[in-house]
C-alpha positions, 0 to 999 in steps of 0.5 A: 230187490233194488232198482239201477236208477239210470235216469240223470237230471238234465245239466243246466247249460249256460251260454254267454254270448259277446257282440263286438262292433255292435250290440244288435245281434238279436231281435228278441233279447228280452221281450220272451220268456223263452229267451234262454231255452233258445241254445243250440242244440249243439251246446248240449256236448259241452258238459265236459268242456265249454265251446265256442264259435264266432260269428260275423254279424255284418256285411263283409264289406262294411268297415265295422263288421262286428262279430260274435262269440259264444261260451258256454259251460254247464252248471255244476262246473267249478267256477274257477276252471270254467273262468280260466276255460273261458278266458283262453278261449275267448283269447284264441277266437278273438281276432287280430287287430287290423291297421286302421288309419286315425285321422286327427284334426288340431287347431294350426300355430298360426289362427285360422289354420288347420292341422291334420294328423294321420297315422295307422293304428291297429285296432279291432271292435270294442265289445257292445254286448254281453247276453247270458242265457241259460237252458235246461231245468232246475233252478240251483245256478244262476251262471252269475259266478263266472260272469262275475269274475270274467267282468273282473279279469282283464284277458290281455295280461290276465289280472284282475282290472281297476275298472269302475267301482274295481269290478269292471276289466279293461276288456269290457268297460265298453259294454252297452248292453247287458242282459240277463233274462230268465236265468232265476234270479232273486238277487241282483249283485251291484258288481254284475252291473258296474259297466262304465258305458252300459246304456241298455239292460234287461233282467226280465223273467227273474225272481228279483223282488227289489233292485240295487241302489247302485243302478243310479251310478249307471249315467248312460243307462237309457233302457232298464226292462225288469218285466215278470219279477217280483218287484215290490220297490224301485230304489230312489236311486233311479232318479239318478239315470237322467238318460231313460227313455224307455223304464219298463217294470209290466208284472212285478208286485209294485203297490206305491212305486216311488218313480220321481220322474222330475229329472226324467225328461227324456223318459218315453216308454213307460211300462207298468202293466201287470202291477197291483198299483194304487196309486199312479206316480206323478208322470207330469214332468214327462213332457216326451211321454208317448207310450204307456201302460197300467192298470189293463191299458195299453196307450201308445201314440206317434210323435205330437200325438197325432195318433193315440191307441188305445188298448184294453186288456179284458182277459186280466181279471185281476183289475176287475171283477164282476161287480166293477166296470172294466176300467175301473182300475184305471179311472182310479188311478189317473183321476186320484189325482192330476194325471189325467192332465197329462197329455197322452192320458188326456188324449187316450181319455178323449178316446175312451169317452167316445164309448157311451158306457165309459162315460157314465161310470166318470160320470158317477165318479166326483172325483172324476168329474172334477178333475175333468172340469180342470182340465178345462183350463188347460193351455195345452190343446191335448187336454181340453177335448 
């Protein structure tokens, strides 16, 4: 007896969303595990050919209207053919450049005079945001092969461009946001992130265990989010990203992360929640820090620490067993060295110590008591409480 199988495994459908003029066209770029499953049902018919759609992003009365182009393809197609098809469809979808008035001020020949030069130029909104998402089951393809080939292309000529590291065509050089969430990535190729103006990089919900050292080359990077991965280390080159404002590494496998914050004076948000940390990196240089999560604690403060909110996660049993106090892991991290001297942590401690049970636990820890005594000599009013 033989059985005819009419069942077919559902194909993975990829969507590449390109935002022009502005990068803000979606609220939940990286904070949801379902970010890649939101591909519209119309994409399901794109198995034979890529589909393309364009939509405005902001009111028409705005000079920089902004628009988005969505390109779809299916896993299993020949990548070179897909790239050629997407290139041609993208060129068709792009609106024609519009006449714009360019005004340039120049110092005059005579001292104290200013010259004004005005001319009409053809201009089109630059590409700002790239989001690659996937719908369908199966981890057999992550879509980066197509994206990598596209990034190398100059749409006007079809030739490979001479961008940063010879990895970026002219059309793609203006990208400031890149989201590669929920793609099943186990490796992040350095050539994918070599975008000279990149400011925000989202890599959540993948299977990354390491990050490429080339991250340090992203001099404009302000946001790096790699939540829900398998990171066991962080590249030391990350310290070169001195403009970082937000670093989110929640729910990874970090035990002893080598994070050097001495040059990261702009960092305001540091998320390490859900990692089996054995010690906390030195955070005292982070004078602007107002958002911190670690162990099973989330701390959020406003400017100047006028209001500090402390949230304790009780459901995360990996941080405390039946024989341990709910804040044991947190206390172990902040009292091991001088992290508790940071104004944000000190302000959070002031709230936590309002509970008699918490005070009793800290009072039994000799190292914690020693650190608390040393805090008395601090000149910062948030540290002395």
